[in-house]
C-alpha positions as CSV (number, residue, x, y, z in Angstrom):
1,X,14.1,11.7,-2.9
2,X,17.4,13.5,-2.2
3,X,17.5,16.8,-0.4
4,X,18.9,18.5,-3.6
5,X,16.0,17.0,-5.6
6,X,13.4,18.2,-3.1
7,X,14.9,21.7,-3.2
8,X,15.0,21.8,-7.0
9,X,11.3,20.6,-7.2
10,X,10.3,23.3,-4.7
11,X,12.1,25.9,-6.8
12,X,10.5,24.6,-9.9
13,X,7.0,25.0,-8.3
14,X,7.6,28.7,-8.1
15,X,7.8,28.9,-11.9
16,X,4.3,29.4,-13.1
17,X,4.9,29.6,-16.8
18,X,4.4,26.8,-19.4
19,X,7.7,26.1,-21.1
20,X,5.9,26.0,-24.4
21,X,4.6,29.6,-24.0
22,X,6.2,32.3,-26.2
23,X,6.3,35.1,-23.5
24,X,9.3,36.0,-21.4
25,X,8.3,33.8,-18.5
26,X,7.6,30.9,-20.8
27,X,11.0,31.3,-22.5
28,X,12.7,31.4,-19.1
29,X,10.9,28.1,-18.1
30,X,11.9,26.6,-21.5
31,X,15.6,27.5,-20.9
32,X,15.5,25.9,-17.4
33,X,13.8,22.8,-18.9
34,X,16.4,22.5,-21.7
35,X,19.2,22.9,-19.2
36,X,17.8,20.1,-17.0
37,X,17.4,17.9,-20.2
38,X,21.0,18.5,-21.1
39,X,22.1,17.5,-17.6
40,X,20.0,14.3,-17.7
41,X,21.6,13.4,-21.0
42,X,25.2,14.2,-19.9
43,X,24.7,12.2,-16.7
44,X,23.9,9.1,-18.8
45,X,26.6,9.7,-21.4
46,X,24.0,10.3,-24.0
47,X,24.5,12.4,-27.1
48,X,21.1,11.7,-28.8
49,X,17.7,13.0,-28.0
50,X,15.9,13.0,-24.6
51,X,12.1,12.8,-24.6
52,X,10.8,13.5,-21.1
53,X,7.9,11.3,-20.0
54,X,6.0,10.5,-16.8
55,X,8.3,7.6,-16.1
56,X,9.9,4.4,-17.5
57,X,6.6,2.7,-18.1
58,X,5.4,5.5,-20.4
59,X,8.8,5.6,-22.1
60,X,8.6,1.9,-22.8
61,X,5.1,2.2,-24.1
62,X,6.1,5.1,-26.4
63,X,9.0,3.2,-27.8
64,X,7.1,-0.1,-28.3
65,X,4.0,1.5,-29.8
66,X,5.7,4.2,-31.9
67,X,8.7,2.4,-33.2
68,X,9.1,2.1,-37.0
69,X,10.1,-1.5,-36.5
70,X,7.9,-4.1,-38.0
71,X,8.1,-6.6,-35.2
72,X,8.6,-6.6,-31.4
73,X,10.8,-9.0,-29.6
74,X,11.4,-9.3,-25.8
75,X,12.5,-11.9,-23.3
76,X,10.1,-13.8,-21.1
77,X,11.3,-12.0,-18.0
78,X,10.6,-8.4,-19.0
79,X,8.8,-6.0,-16.7
80,X,5.0,-5.9,-16.6
81,X,5.1,-2.5,-18.3
82,X,6.5,-4.2,-21.4
83,X,4.0,-7.0,-21.3
84,X,1.1,-4.6,-21.0
85,X,2.3,-2.4,-23.8
86,X,2.9,-5.2,-26.3
87,X,-0.1,-6.8,-28.1
88,X,1.8,-9.2,-30.4
89,X,5.5,-10.1,-30.1
90,X,8.1,-12.8,-30.3
91,X,9.4,-14.1,-27.0
92,X,13.0,-15.1,-26.2
93,X,13.5,-17.6,-23.4
94,X,16.1,-17.3,-20.7
95,X,18.0,-20.0,-18.9
96,X,17.7,-21.1,-15.2
97,X,20.0,-18.3,-14.3
98,X,17.7,-15.7,-15.9
99,X,20.1,-15.0,-18.7
100,X,19.6,-14.8,-22.4
101,X,22.3,-17.1,-23.9
102,X,24.3,-15.8,-26.9
103,X,23.7,-19.0,-28.9
104,X,19.9,-18.8,-28.2
105,X,19.9,-15.1,-29.2
106,X,21.8,-15.6,-32.4
107,X,19.6,-18.5,-33.5
108,X,16.3,-16.6,-32.9
109,X,17.4,-13.2,-34.2
110,X,19.0,-14.4,-37.4
111,X,16.7,-17.3,-38.3
112,X,13.4,-17.1,-36.5
113,X,12.8,-13.3,-36.4
114,X,12.3,-11.3,-39.5
115,X,14.5,-8.1,-40.0
116,X,13.5,-4.7,-38.8
117,X,12.4,-5.8,-35.3
118,X,12.7,-3.9,-32.0
119,X,14.3,-6.0,-29.3
120,X,13.4,-4.9,-25.7
121,X,15.7,-6.0,-22.9
122,X,16.0,-5.0,-19.3
123,X,19.4,-3.9,-18.1
124,X,18.7,-5.5,-14.8
125,X,15.6,-7.5,-13.9
126,X,13.5,-5.6,-11.4
127,X,12.7,-8.8,-9.4
128,X,15.9,-10.8,-9.5
129,X,18.5,-8.1,-10.3
130,X,19.9,-10.3,-13.1
131,X,21.9,-8.2,-15.6
132,X,21.8,-9.3,-19.2
133,X,25.0,-9.3,-21.4
134,X,23.9,-6.1,-23.3
135,X,27.1,-5.7,-25.3
136,X,26.7,-9.1,-26.8
137,X,23.0,-8.7,-27.3
138,X,23.4,-5.4,-29.0
139,X,26.1,-6.8,-31.4
140,X,23.8,-9.7,-32.3
141,X,20.7,-7.5,-32.7
142,X,22.4,-4.9,-34.9
143,X,24.1,-7.7,-37.0
144,X,20.6,-9.0,-37.7
145,X,19.2,-5.6,-38.6
146,X,17.3,-4.9,-35.4
147,X,16.9,-2.0,-33.0
148,X,17.7,-2.4,-29.3
149,X,15.5,-0.8,-26.6
150,X,16.9,-1.1,-23.1
151,X,14.7,-0.9,-20.0
152,X,17.2,0.8,-17.8
153,X,14.8,2.0,-15.0
154,X,17.0,0.2,-12.4
155,X,20.3,1.6,-13.7
156,X,22.3,4.1,-11.7
157,X,23.6,6.8,-14.0
158,X,27.2,6.0,-13.0
159,X,26.8,2.6,-14.8
160,X,25.4,4.1,-18.0
161,X,28.5,3.0,-19.9
162,X,27.1,-0.5,-19.7
163,X,24.1,0.6,-21.8
164,X,24.5,3.9,-23.6
165,X,27.1,2.8,-26.2
166,X,25.0,-0.2,-27.2
167,X,21.3,0.9,-27.2
168,X,19.2,2.7,-29.8
169,X,16.6,3.6,-27.2
170,X,16.7,3.7,-23.4
171,X,13.8,4.0,-20.9
172,X,14.7,5.7,-17.6
173,X,13.0,6.5,-14.4
174,X,13.9,9.3,-11.9
175,X,12.3,8.2,-8.7
176,X,14.4,5.0,-8.5
177,X,17.5,7.1,-8.2
178,X,16.7,9.9,-5.8
179,X,14.6,12.0,-8.2
180,X,10.9,12.9,-7.9
181,X,8.1,10.5,-9.0
182,X,6.3,11.3,-12.2
183,X,9.3,12.0,-14.4
184,X,11.3,9.7,-16.7
185,X,12.7,9.7,-20.2
186,X,13.1,7.9,-23.4
187,X,16.6,8.4,-24.8
188,X,16.5,8.1,-28.6
189,X,19.6,7.8,-30.8
190,X,17.7,8.7,-33.9
191,X,14.3,10.2,-33.9
192,X,13.6,8.7,-37.3
193,X,13.1,5.3,-35.5
194,X,10.0,6.7,-33.9
195,X,6.7,7.9,-35.4
196,X,5.7,11.3,-34.0
197,X,2.2,12.0,-32.6
198,X,2.3,15.8,-32.4
199,X,2.4,18.2,-29.4
200,X,5.3,18.8,-27.1
201,X,8.6,17.0,-26.6
202,X,9.6,17.5,-30.3
203,X,6.2,16.1,-31.3
204,X,6.5,12.8,-29.5
205,X,4.6,13.4,-26.3
206,X,1.7,15.9,-26.0
207,X,1.1,17.8,-22.8
208,X,2.6,20.4,-20.6
209,X,6.2,19.6,-19.7
210,X,6.9,18.7,-16.1
211,X,9.5,21.4,-15.3
212,X,9.7,20.8,-11.5
213,X,10.2,17.1,-12.1
214,X,12.9,17.6,-14.6
215,X,14.7,20.0,-12.3
216,X,14.5,17.6,-9.4
217,X,15.8,14.7,-11.5
218,X,18.7,16.7,-12.8
219,X,19.6,17.7,-9.2
220,X,19.4,14.1,-8.0
221,X,21.8,13.0,-10.8
222,X,24.4,15.3,-9.3
223,X,24.6,13.0,-6.2
224,X,26.1,9.7,-7.3
225,X,24.6,6.5,-5.9
226,X,26.7,4.3,-3.6
227,X,27.1,1.4,-6.0
228,X,30.3,0.0,-4.5
229,X,28.8,0.1,-1.0
230,X,25.6,-1.7,-2.2
231,X,27.7,-4.5,-3.7
232,X,29.4,-5.1,-0.3
233,X,26.0,-5.0,1.5
234,X,24.3,-7.4,-0.9
235,X,27.2,-9.8,-0.7
236,X,26.8,-9.8,3.1
237,X,23.1,-10.4,2.8
238,X,23.5,-13.2,0.2
239,X,26.0,-15.0,2.4
240,X,23.9,-14.7,5.6
241,X,20.7,-15.9,3.9
242,X,22.5,-18.9,2.4
243,X,24.0,-19.8,5.7
244,X,20.6,-19.5,7.3
245,X,19.0,-22.1,5.0
246,X,17.7,-19.7,2.4
247,X,18.2,-19.6,-1.3
248,X,19.6,-16.7,-3.4
249,X,17.8,-16.5,-6.7
250,X,20.2,-16.5,-9.7
251,X,23.2,-16.5,-7.4
252,X,25.5,-17.5,-10.3
253,X,24.4,-14.5,-12.5
254,X,25.8,-11.0,-12.6
255,X,23.3,-8.9,-10.7
256,X,22.3,-5.4,-9.7
257,X,24.3,-4.5,-6.6
258,X,21.2,-3.2,-4.8
259,X,18.6,-5.9,-5.7
260,X,18.3,-9.4,-4.5
261,X,15.6,-12.1,-4.5
262,X,15.6,-14.7,-1.8
263,X,13.6,-17.9,-1.0
264,X,12.7,-18.9,2.5
265,X,11.7,-22.5,2.1
266,X,8.4,-23.4,3.7
267,X,7.3,-19.8,4.4
268,X,4.9,-18.0,2.1
269,X,6.1,-14.6,0.8
270,X,3.0,-13.0,2.1
271,X,3.8,-14.2,5.6
272,X,7.4,-12.9,5.2
273,X,6.2,-9.5,4.1
274,X,3.9,-9.2,7.2
275,X,6.6,-10.3,9.6
276,X,9.3,-8.1,8.1
277,X,6.9,-5.2,8.2
278,X,6.2,-5.7,11.8
279,X,10.0,-5.6,12.3
280,X,10.1,-2.3,10.6
281,X,11.7,-3.6,7.4
282,X,10.1,-3.0,4.0
283,X,10.5,-5.8,1.5
284,X,8.4,-6.9,-1.5
285,X,7.3,-9.9,-3.5
286,X,8.1,-9.4,-7.2
287,X,8.6,-6.0,-8.7
288,X,7.0,-3.0,-7.0
289,X,4.6,-2.5,-9.8
290,X,3.1,-6.0,-9.4
291,X,3.8,-6.8,-5.7
292,X,0.2,-6.3,-4.8
293,X,-0.8,-9.1,-7.1
294,X,-1.5,-12.6,-6.0
295,X,-0.3,-14.0,-9.2
296,X,3.0,-16.1,-9.1
297,X,6.0,-14.4,-10.6
298,X,6.2,-14.7,-14.4
299,X,10.0,-14.0,-14.1
300,X,10.6,-17.0,-11.8
301,X,8.3,-19.2,-13.9
302,X,10.4,-18.3,-17.0
303,X,13.5,-19.4,-15.1
304,X,12.0,-22.8,-14.4
305,X,10.8,-22.2,-10.8
306,X,7.7,-24.1,-9.6
307,X,4.7,-22.0,-8.5
308,X,5.1,-23.3,-5.0
309,X,8.7,-22.3,-4.7
310,X,8.2,-19.0,-6.3
311,X,5.5,-18.1,-3.8
312,X,8.2,-18.3,-1.1
313,X,10.5,-15.7,-2.7
314,X,10.8,-12.0,-1.6
315,X,12.7,-9.1,-3.1
316,X,15.1,-7.0,-1.0
317,X,16.6,-3.8,-2.4
318,X,18.8,-1.0,-1.0
319,X,18.5,2.8,-1.2
320,X,20.9,5.6,-1.0
321,X,20.6,5.6,2.8
322,X,20.8,1.9,3.5
323,X,23.6,1.1,6.0
324,X,25.4,-2.0,7.2
325,X,23.3,-1.8,10.4
326,X,20.1,-2.0,8.3
327,X,21.3,-5.1,6.5
328,X,22.2,-6.7,9.9
329,X,18.7,-6.0,11.1
330,X,17.3,-7.6,7.9
331,X,19.5,-10.7,8.5
332,X,18.3,-11.0,12.1
333,X,14.7,-10.6,11.1
334,X,15.2,-13.3,8.4
335,X,16.6,-15.7,10.9
336,X,13.8,-15.0,13.5
337,X,11.1,-15.5,10.9
338,X,12.6,-18.7,9.6
339,X,13.2,-20.0,13.2
340,X,9.7,-19.1,14.4
341,X,8.0,-20.7,11.4
342,X,10.0,-23.9,11.6
343,X,9.2,-24.1,15.4
344,X,5.5,-23.6,14.6
345,X,5.6,-26.3,11.9
346,X,7.3,-28.7,14.2
């Protein structure tokens, strides 16, 4: 969490009133909440509604379960939060690069899926970083009479122009971008596309609003993320791992500048995690929400990876404070782990 976000949360904690209360303190809290909401919308270039939630997972569940759409459609590489929220849906396959091809999309949306569906797509995959061609997807979806829900939990606000002009609904998360945990949002272009449930947040989410969280998120959005620097660092990491005998997952695809997945042949991901941790470097296997699971990655399986190979893949991501020196330490640790394991195997 950024320093500005921490300060804003601390300040919000001193406001005792419920933003839904009618008294003077409650009205003041409401004014602060609405100002934060407006700042969150503006930072993402959004002119529609902003429903504050506990995070992207809840935002996705709200959209998927309360949409007026008659059918749900998503790719086979969506986040576990989508798979958990959906009971019955139509799956769209991706290619070996993790991408949804336009020809595959057109066929399925126009011929195999009935009208009035909600199509859910990640802006960037949380495991591989692969970015889908959202402009083309939105054009095809809207031409077929469908709504588009974008899981943009990984998206820096400065890249919102890749999503906001094309989506009908967008799920966001604060803590991935320097904000506090426990706050997110569902951006909604037209509230008529959702069925209300009553309560707060314009009747779409009951419960006391998280004013400190909203204030912290709004403050964090005032400090842009170093996207250009991330791209340089990830390119350096990609090159070094490839030269060291590793494999970059979906190397040919457009990817999130701060997320990469890498295979170390012959070394289990669990072993890599332990060894990196001993070196003071935090990595994961799969997305953070499922990295504690022993199940093989459904994302890599959907891309055609064997279970054995997918169990040798780790995920490395960068934060606001990641430096070139940090990446060099990760590269050195990668090479040490690979060398030690090969020596042991020999």
